[in-house]
C-alpha positions in Angstrom: 63.3 -30.5 -20.2 60.6 -28.5 -18.5 57.8 -27.3 -20.8 55.9 -25.4 -21.9 57.7 -21.8 -21.4 57.3 -19.3 -24.1 59.7 -16.5 -24.8 57.6 -14.2 -22.5 58.5 -16.4 -19.5 56.9 -19.2 -17.5 53.3 -19.9 -18.0 52.8 -21.4 -14.6 53.0 -19.4 -11.3 53.4 -21.1 -7.9 52.7 -18.8 -4.9 53.8 -20.4 -1.6 52.2 -18.9 1.6 54.7 -19.6 4.6 56.3 -18.2 7.5 59.9 -18.9 8.8 58.6 -20.2 12.1 55.8 -22.4 10.9 56.4 -26.1 11.9 54.3 -27.5 9.0 56.4 -25.5 6.6 59.6 -26.5 8.1 58.5 -30.2 7.6 57.4 -29.5 4.1 60.7 -28.0 3.1 62.4 -31.1 1.5 59.2 -31.7 -0.6 58.9 -28.2 -1.8 62.6 -28.0 -2.5 62.1 -31.0 -5.0 59.1 -29.3 -6.3 61.1 -26.2 -7.3 63.8 -28.5 -8.8 61.4 -30.5 -10.9 59.5 -27.6 -12.2 62.6 -25.7 -13.0 62.2 -22.6 -15.3 58.7 -23.7 -16.4 57.4 -22.0 -13.3 57.6 -18.8 -11.6 57.8 -19.2 -7.7 56.7 -16.4 -5.5 57.0 -16.7 -1.8 54.4 -14.9 0.5 55.2 -14.3 4.2 52.0 -14.7 6.3 53.3 -13.4 9.6 52.3 -16.2 11.8 53.5 -14.6 15.0 52.5 -10.9 15.3 54.0 -8.5 17.9 50.5 -6.8 17.9 48.9 -9.9 19.2 48.0 -9.9 23.0 50.9 -11.3 25.1 50.3 -14.7 26.7 49.3 -14.5 30.4 51.6 -17.3 31.2 54.7 -17.5 28.8 56.0 -20.6 30.4 52.7 -22.5 30.0 52.5 -21.3 26.3 55.8 -22.4 25.6 55.2 -25.8 27.1 52.1 -26.2 25.1 53.6 -25.0 21.8 56.6 -27.4 22.4 54.1 -30.2 22.6 52.3 -29.0 19.4 55.7 -28.9 17.4 56.4 -32.4 18.8 53.1 -33.5 17.3 53.8 -31.9 14.0 57.3 -33.5 13.6 55.9 -36.9 14.4 54.0 -36.6 11.2 56.7 -34.9 9.0 59.8 -36.5 10.2 61.7 -33.2 10.8 63.8 -32.3 13.6 62.7 -30.5 16.6 64.5 -28.7 19.3 65.4 -30.7 22.4 64.1 -27.7 24.4 62.2 -24.9 23.1 63.2 -21.8 25.1 60.4 -19.5 24.2 57.5 -19.0 21.5 58.5 -16.6 18.9 57.1 -13.1 19.8 57.2 -11.7 16.2 57.7 -13.2 12.6 58.4 -9.8 11.1 62.2 -9.6 11.7 62.9 -13.0 10.1 60.3 -12.4 7.4 61.9 -9.0 6.6 65.4 -10.8 6.4 64.2 -13.6 4.3 62.4 -11.3 1.9 65.5 -9.1 1.7 67.6 -12.2 0.9 65.8 -12.8 -2.3 67.5 -9.8 -3.8 70.8 -11.8 -3.4 69.7 -14.7 -5.6 67.6 -17.8 -4.9 70.3 -20.1 -3.5 71.2 -17.4 -0.9 67.6 -16.7 0.0 67.0 -20.6 0.6 70.1 -20.8 2.8 68.9 -17.7 4.7 65.3 -19.3 5.2 67.0 -22.5 6.3 69.1 -20.8 9.1 66.1 -18.9 10.4 64.0 -22.0 10.6 66.8 -23.7 12.3 66.8 -21.1 15.1 63.4 -22.4 16.1 63.4 -26.1 15.3 66.9 -27.1 16.1 68.2 -24.4 18.6 64.9 -23.8 20.2 65.7 -20.2 20.3 63.7 -18.3 17.6 65.3 -15.4 15.8 62.4 -13.1 16.5 64.2 -9.8 17.0 66.7 -8.0 14.6 69.7 -8.8 16.8 68.8 -12.5 16.8 68.3 -12.6 13.1 71.6 -11.1 12.5 73.4 -13.6 14.7 71.7 -16.4 13.0 72.7 -15.4 9.6 76.4 -14.7 10.4 78.5 -16.7 8.0 75.8 -17.8 5.4 77.9 -18.7 2.4 77.3 -16.0 -0.4 75.4 -13.7 1.8 76.3 -10.0 2.2 74.9 -9.5 5.7 75.5 -5.8 5.8 73.4 -5.4 2.7 70.6 -7.7 4.0 70.4 -5.8 7.1 70.1 -2.5 5.2 67.5 -4.0 2.7 65.5 -5.6 5.2 64.5 -2.2 6.8 64.0 -0.5 3.5 60.7 1.1 2.7 60.4 -1.3 -0.2 60.8 -4.5 1.8 58.6 -3.4 4.6 55.9 -2.5 2.1 56.2 -5.9 0.6 55.9 -7.6 3.9 52.5 -5.8 4.7 51.2 -6.8 1.3 52.3 -10.2 2.0 50.4 -10.3 5.2 47.3 -8.8 3.7 47.4 -11.4 0.8 47.6 -14.2 3.2 44.4 -13.0 4.7 42.6 -13.0 1.6 42.4 -16.9 0.9 40.8 -18.2 -2.2 37.2 -19.5 -1.6 38.1 -23.1 -2.0 40.2 -23.3 1.1 37.6 -21.6 3.4 35.6 -24.2 5.3 37.6 -27.1 3.7 37.0 -30.6 4.8 39.6 -33.1 4.1 41.5 -36.0 5.7 44.9 -35.9 7.2 46.8 -34.4 10.1 47.0 -30.9 8.4 44.4 -30.7 5.6 45.0 -27.0 5.3 41.6 -25.4 5.7 41.9 -21.5 6.0 42.3 -20.4 9.7 39.7 -18.1 11.2 41.0 -14.7 12.4 39.3 -11.8 14.1 38.5 -10.2 11.0 38.1 -13.1 8.6 40.4 -15.9 7.4 44.0 -16.5 6.5 45.6 -19.4 4.6 46.8 -22.3 6.6 50.6 -22.6 6.3 52.0 -23.7 4.0 49.5 -23.4 1.2 50.6 -23.3 -2.5 48.4 -21.7 -5.1 49.1 -22.8 -8.7 47.9 -20.6 -11.6 48.2 -21.4 -15.2 46.4 -21.4 -18.6 43.9 -23.8 -17.5 42.9 -22.0 -14.2 43.8 -22.1 -10.4 44.3 -24.8 -8.0 45.1 -24.4 -4.3 47.1 -27.2 -2.5 46.8 -26.4 1.3 48.4 -28.1 4.3 50.6 -31.1 4.6 50.8 -32.7 1.1 52.9 -35.3 -0.8 55.0 -34.2 -3.8 52.4 -35.9 -6.1 49.7 -33.6 -5.0 51.8 -30.6 -6.0 52.8 -32.0 -9.4 49.2 -33.1 -10.2 47.9 -29.4 -9.5 50.7 -27.9 -11.7 49.7 -30.4 -14.6 46.0 -29.5 -14.1 46.4 -25.8 -14.6 49.2 -26.1 -17.1 48.5 -29.0 -19.5 51.4 -30.4 -21.3 53.8 -29.5 -18.5 56.8 -31.9 -18.4 58.6 -31.6 -15.1 62.3 -32.4 -15.1 63.7 -35.8 -14.4 64.1 -36.3 -10.6 67.8 -35.7 -10.2 69.0 -37.8 -7.3 72.1 -35.7 -6.5 74.7 -37.3 -4.3 74.4 -36.3 -0.6 77.6 -34.3 -0.6 76.2 -32.2 -3.4 73.0 -31.5 -1.6 74.8 -30.6 1.5 77.2 -28.3 -0.3 74.1 -26.5 -1.8 71.8 -26.4 1.2 74.4 -26.5 4.0 72.3 -28.7 6.3 70.1 -31.8 5.8 67.7 -33.9 7.6 67.0 -37.5 7.5 64.1 -36.8 5.2 66.4 -35.0 2.8 68.9 -37.8 2.9 66.1 -40.3 2.0 66.5 -39.1 -1.6 70.1 -40.3 -1.5 69.3 -43.7 -0.1 69.9 -42.6 3.5 73.6 -42.2 3.2 75.3 -39.6 5.5 77.4 -37.2 3.6 81.2 -37.6 4.1 82.7 -35.1 6.6 79.1 -33.9 7.8 78.9 -32.6 11.3 76.1 -34.4 13.3 73.9 -32.1 15.5 71.5 -34.0 17.9 68.0 -32.7 18.1 64.9 -33.7 20.1 63.8 -35.8 17.1 66.7 -37.3 15.2 69.7 -35.5 14.0 70.7 -32.6 11.6 73.6 -33.0 9.3 75.8 -29.9 8.8 78.2 -28.9 6.1 81.7 -29.0 7.8 82.2 -25.4 6.6 79.4 -24.4 9.0 81.6 -24.9 11.9 82.9 -21.3 11.5 79.6 -19.5 11.2 76.5 -21.5 12.3 75.1 -21.2 15.8 74.2 -24.9 15.4 77.8 -26.0 15.1 78.9 -24.1 18.3 76.1 -23.2 20.6 78.7 -21.2 22.7 78.9 -18.7 19.9 75.3 -17.6 20.8 76.5 -15.3 23.6 79.6 -14.2 21.6 77.7 -13.4 18.4 75.2 -11.3 20.5 78.1 -9.4 22.0 79.5 -8.6 18.7 76.3 -6.8 17.5 75.9 -3.0 17.7 72.7 -1.4 18.8 69.7 -2.8 16.9 67.3 -0.7 14.8 69.7 2.1 13.9 68.8 4.1 10.6 66.6 2.6 8.0 67.7 -1.0 8.1 67.6 -3.9 10.5 70.5 -1.7 12.0 72.7 -4.6 13.2 76.3 -5.5 12.2 78.2 -8.7 12.9 81.8 -8.2 14.0 84.3 -9.9 11.7 
C-alpha cells in the first residue's frame, strides 16, 4: 500500500521538468518510471515541458559542426546513463514545440498512452538520430502507437488549450526555485539551474516534490533513492509500494521498447520474441507488435510514412494525418 492519501486526493505532488529531446531525461526514464510505480496513487504527477530547443533561437552558423558537437555531447551523457544513442545523429532538433505539444496532448488519452508517445518521440532522437521536430515528423513517429487515437492527438495538439498549457510550461521552467540557482554539487549532472538571456531555467530533468512538510527539489542525474528520500522528507509517513519486479515480457508489453537499463530490473533477461535494434551504444529491444508501426523496426518506412502525410499545419491542429 501507498500512503497516506486522504479522500481529497494525494498529498504529495511531483512535478517533472523535462523535454522530449533532453538526453539526461532520456537516460533517467527507467528510474523515473520506477518512481511513478512505487509512489502509485499516493502522489499526483505533473509533467512540465521546458522547451529545450526553441525555434526562436538564432540558427547555428555551421549546422554540420553543431551536429557533430552535439552528437559528442550526447555520447558523453549516455556513457553515464547507460542509455542507447543513435549511431548517427542526422541533425540537431530545431524545435521542441511540436513534440512537446504532442506529448502534452497525449495526456488526454491516459497515462499509459502518454508514456508510449513520449517514448516514441525520444526514440526519434536517441535511436533513429532524426528528431521529430516538425509536425509531419511527429505524426510519422507516432503512427501505430498502441491505444493512441492519432487523429485526435493531432487535433488536440494544436488546440488553444494545449498551446496555452505549453507556454505556461515554458514560463514555469524559467522560474526555478531558489535552491537550484547557483547549486554546487558533485556528479556528472548536478542540476544547477541554467543561465538564460533573461534569468534561469531548470536543468532537465528536475523533479520538485511538495507535501505537508514542505518542498524539495531533486535536480539533474540522480539515483532512485534520492527521489524516494525527497518524497519521504516532504510527506512523512509515506509508504511506497513494494518494488514489483515484473517479468520482462510484461514490461515490454506495457512500454513497447526496453533498454539494457530497463532489463536490469528483470535480471538482464531479454524478453521472448523481442526485436533487437542496434544503436550506437548497445541495443534497444522492441515489442514484436511494433514491426507494423514503429519506424525503429523498419527504417525504410521513414520515407513511406512521410509520403502518406497530408500538408502540415492545416486548421487548428497539428494538421497531419497518417494514411491507413
